[in-house]
ZADO-1210 file (C-alpha; in nm, 4 decimals, padded with zeros to 6 digits):
<atoms>
<atom x="20.7175" y="-22.2565" z="-09.6416" code="MET" pos="1"/>
<atom x="20.3302" y="-22.1051" z="-09.5867" code="VAL" pos="2"/>
<atom x="20.2534" y="-21.7925" z="-09.4364" code="VAL" pos="3"/>
<atom x="19.9247" y="-21.7750" z="-09.2301" code="LYS" pos="4"/>
<atom x="19.8434" y="-21.4343" z="-09.2521" code="LEU" pos="5"/>
<atom x="19.5575" y="-21.3141" z="-08.9537" code="PRO" pos="6"/>
<atom x="19.2624" y="-21.3075" z="-09.0573" code="SER" pos="7"/>
<atom x="19.0045" y="-20.9884" z="-09.0261" code="PRO" pos="8"/>
<atom x="18.7258" y="-21.2287" z="-08.8573" code="ARG" pos="9"/>
<atom x="18.9660" y="-21.4485" z="-08.6305" code="GLY" pos="10"/>
<atom x="19.1722" y="-21.7244" z="-08.7086" code="GLU" pos="11"/>
<atom x="19.0210" y="-21.9440" z="-08.9989" code="GLY" pos="12"/>
<atom x="19.1646" y="-21.8044" z="-09.2970" code="GLY" pos="13"/>
<atom x="18.8998" y="-21.4895" z="-09.3220" code="GLY" pos="14"/>
<atom x="18.5738" y="-21.7434" z="-09.3953" code="HIS" pos="15"/>
<atom x="18.2608" y="-21.7223" z="-09.1724" code="ALA" pos="16"/>
<atom x="18.1987" y="-21.9468" z="-08.9151" code="PRO" pos="17"/>
<atom x="17.9279" y="-22.2022" z="-08.9294" code="PRO" pos="18"/>
<atom x="17.5567" y="-22.0221" z="-08.9669" code="GLY" pos="19"/>
<atom x="17.7165" y="-21.6744" z="-09.0300" code="GLU" pos="20"/>
<atom x="17.7624" y="-21.7400" z="-09.3912" code="GLY" pos="21"/>
<atom x="17.7900" y="-21.4593" z="-09.6414" code="SER" pos="22"/>
<atom x="17.7213" y="-21.3539" z="-09.9957" code="LEU" pos="23"/>
<atom x="18.0716" y="-21.1635" z="-10.0243" code="LEU" pos="24"/>
<atom x="18.3667" y="-21.3159" z="-10.1733" code="PRO" pos="25"/>
<atom x="18.6415" y="-21.4114" z="-09.8510" code="THR" pos="26"/>
<atom x="18.9132" y="-21.5265" z="-10.0668" code="SER" pos="27"/>
<atom x="19.0578" y="-21.4017" z="-10.3909" code="PRO" pos="28"/>
<atom x="18.9739" y="-21.6539" z="-10.5426" code="PHE" pos="29"/>
<atom x="18.6193" y="-21.6495" z="-10.4698" code="GLN" pos="30"/>
<atom x="18.6397" y="-21.2758" z="-10.5635" code="HIS" pos="31"/>
<atom x="18.7396" y="-21.3421" z="-10.9537" code="GLU" pos="32"/>
<atom x="18.4953" y="-21.6261" z="-10.9474" code="ASN" pos="33"/>
<atom x="18.2398" y="-21.3410" z="-10.9563" code="LEU" pos="34"/>
<atom x="18.4069" y="-21.1164" z="-11.1175" code="GLU" pos="35"/>
<atom x="18.4076" y="-21.3640" z="-11.4080" code="CYS" pos="36"/>
<atom x="18.0107" y="-21.4581" z="-11.3869" code="PHE" pos="37"/>
<atom x="17.9946" y="-21.0823" z="-11.4066" code="ILE" pos="38"/>
<atom x="18.1650" y="-21.0717" z="-11.6896" code="ILE" pos="39"/>
<atom x="17.9915" y="-21.3214" z="-11.8763" code="VAL" pos="40"/>
<atom x="17.6476" y="-21.2368" z="-11.7373" code="ALA" pos="41"/>
<atom x="17.6863" y="-20.8863" z="-11.9364" code="ASN" pos="42"/>
<atom x="17.7820" y="-21.0672" z="-12.2635" code="ARG" pos="43"/>
<atom x="18.1562" y="-21.0164" z="-12.2491" code="TRP" pos="44"/>
<atom x="18.1646" y="-20.6421" z="-12.1249" code="ARG" pos="45"/>
<atom x="18.2409" y="-20.4883" z="-11.7999" code="CYS" pos="46"/>
<atom x="17.9171" y="-20.3436" z="-11.6609" code="PRO" pos="47"/>
<atom x="18.1350" y="-19.9749" z="-11.5753" code="LEU" pos="48"/>
<atom x="18.1537" y="-19.9522" z="-11.9682" code="THR" pos="49"/>
<atom x="17.8452" y="-19.8185" z="-12.0704" code="SER" pos="50"/>
<atom x="17.8251" y="-19.5788" z="-11.8183" code="PRO" pos="51"/>
<atom x="18.1656" y="-19.4441" z="-11.9421" code="ALA" pos="52"/>
<atom x="18.0476" y="-19.4348" z="-12.2800" code="ALA" pos="53"/>
<atom x="17.8274" y="-19.1098" z="-12.1645" code="GLN" pos="54"/>
<atom x="18.1247" y="-18.9460" z="-12.1148" code="PHE" pos="55"/>
<atom x="18.2728" y="-18.9477" z="-12.4247" code="THR" pos="56"/>
<atom x="18.2193" y="-18.9830" z="-12.7761" code="GLU" pos="57"/>
<atom x="18.5388" y="-19.1888" z="-12.8333" code="GLY" pos="58"/>
<atom x="18.4966" y="-19.5733" z="-12.8706" code="ARG" pos="59"/>
<atom x="18.8429" y="-19.7077" z="-12.9098" code="LYS" pos="60"/>
<atom x="18.9422" y="-20.0479" z="-12.7548" code="ASP" pos="61"/>
<atom x="19.0717" y="-19.7985" z="-12.4572" code="ASN" pos="62"/>
<atom x="18.8347" y="-19.5267" z="-12.4069" code="PHE" pos="63"/>
<atom x="18.6907" y="-19.7024" z="-12.0553" code="ASP" pos="64"/>
<atom x="19.0310" y="-19.8101" z="-11.9241" code="ILE" pos="65"/>
<atom x="19.3736" y="-19.6614" z="-11.9130" code="TYR" pos="66"/>
<atom x="19.5858" y="-19.8717" z="-12.0706" code="LEU" pos="67"/>
<atom x="19.7505" y="-19.8819" z="-12.4221" code="PRO" pos="68"/>
<atom x="19.5368" y="-19.9355" z="-12.6495" code="THR" pos="69"/>
<atom x="19.6790" y="-20.3013" z="-12.7885" code="TRP" pos="70"/>
<atom x="19.6918" y="-20.4309" z="-12.4114" code="LEU" pos="71"/>
<atom x="19.2901" y="-20.2703" z="-12.4100" code="ALA" pos="72"/>
<atom x="19.2254" y="-20.5026" z="-12.7063" code="ARG" pos="73"/>
<atom x="19.3842" y="-20.8174" z="-12.6060" code="HIS" pos="74"/>
<atom x="19.3413" y="-20.7637" z="-12.1995" code="ASN" pos="75"/>
<atom x="19.0553" y="-21.0435" z="-12.1432" code="LYS" pos="76"/>
<atom x="19.3207" y="-21.3237" z="-12.3433" code="THR" pos="77"/>
<atom x="19.6323" y="-21.1948" z="-12.1353" code="ILE" pos="78"/>
<atom x="19.4728" y="-21.1583" z="-11.8119" code="PHE" pos="79"/>
<atom x="19.2490" y="-21.4570" z="-11.8350" code="GLY" pos="80"/>
<atom x="19.5703" y="-21.6788" z="-11.9380" code="SER" pos="81"/>
<atom x="19.7732" y="-21.5131" z="-11.6827" code="LEU" pos="82"/>
<atom x="19.5347" y="-21.6091" z="-11.4495" code="PHE" pos="83"/>
<atom x="19.4384" y="-21.9398" z="-11.5378" code="LEU" pos="84"/>
<atom x="19.8402" y="-22.0050" z="-11.5359" code="ALA" pos="85"/>
<atom x="19.8198" y="-21.8999" z="-11.1577" code="GLY" pos="86"/>
<atom x="19.5331" y="-22.1391" z="-11.1009" code="GLU" pos="87"/>
<atom x="19.6966" y="-22.4291" z="-11.2382" code="LEU" pos="88"/>
<atom x="20.0301" y="-22.3852" z="-10.9926" code="VAL" pos="89"/>
<atom x="19.7542" y="-22.3420" z="-10.6969" code="VAL" pos="90"/>
<atom x="19.6105" y="-22.6560" z="-10.8202" code="LEU" pos="91"/>
<atom x="19.9190" y="-22.8469" z="-10.8648" code="GLU" pos="92"/>
<atom x="20.0329" y="-22.7240" z="-10.5059" code="PHE" pos="93"/>
<atom x="19.7038" y="-22.7972" z="-10.3676" code="TRP" pos="94"/>
<atom x="19.6929" y="-23.1923" z="-10.5216" code="LEU" pos="95"/>
<atom x="20.0804" y="-23.2370" z="-10.4256" code="LYS" pos="96"/>
<atom x="19.9498" y="-23.1642" z="-10.0354" code="GLY" pos="97"/>
</atoms>
């Protein structure tokens, strides 16, 4: 079953009409791709890590994020694998039509 959610811009799934393109992400997948690009462009560091470092002396793996240390240490691997698995599921459904 496919559920079509209303778009903030009317019908069409939230994409800008032709000629009214936007640089802002219009889907969750575009948002994730933009986020991945930003992380890669910052040498695999969140761009907010450096500003957060100004407010504390601690440098544990979780000093800038509210996660347990073991999860903060491996968050790119864990959440990246989950994201890739989700992308593969979407691709499978898309290919099946």
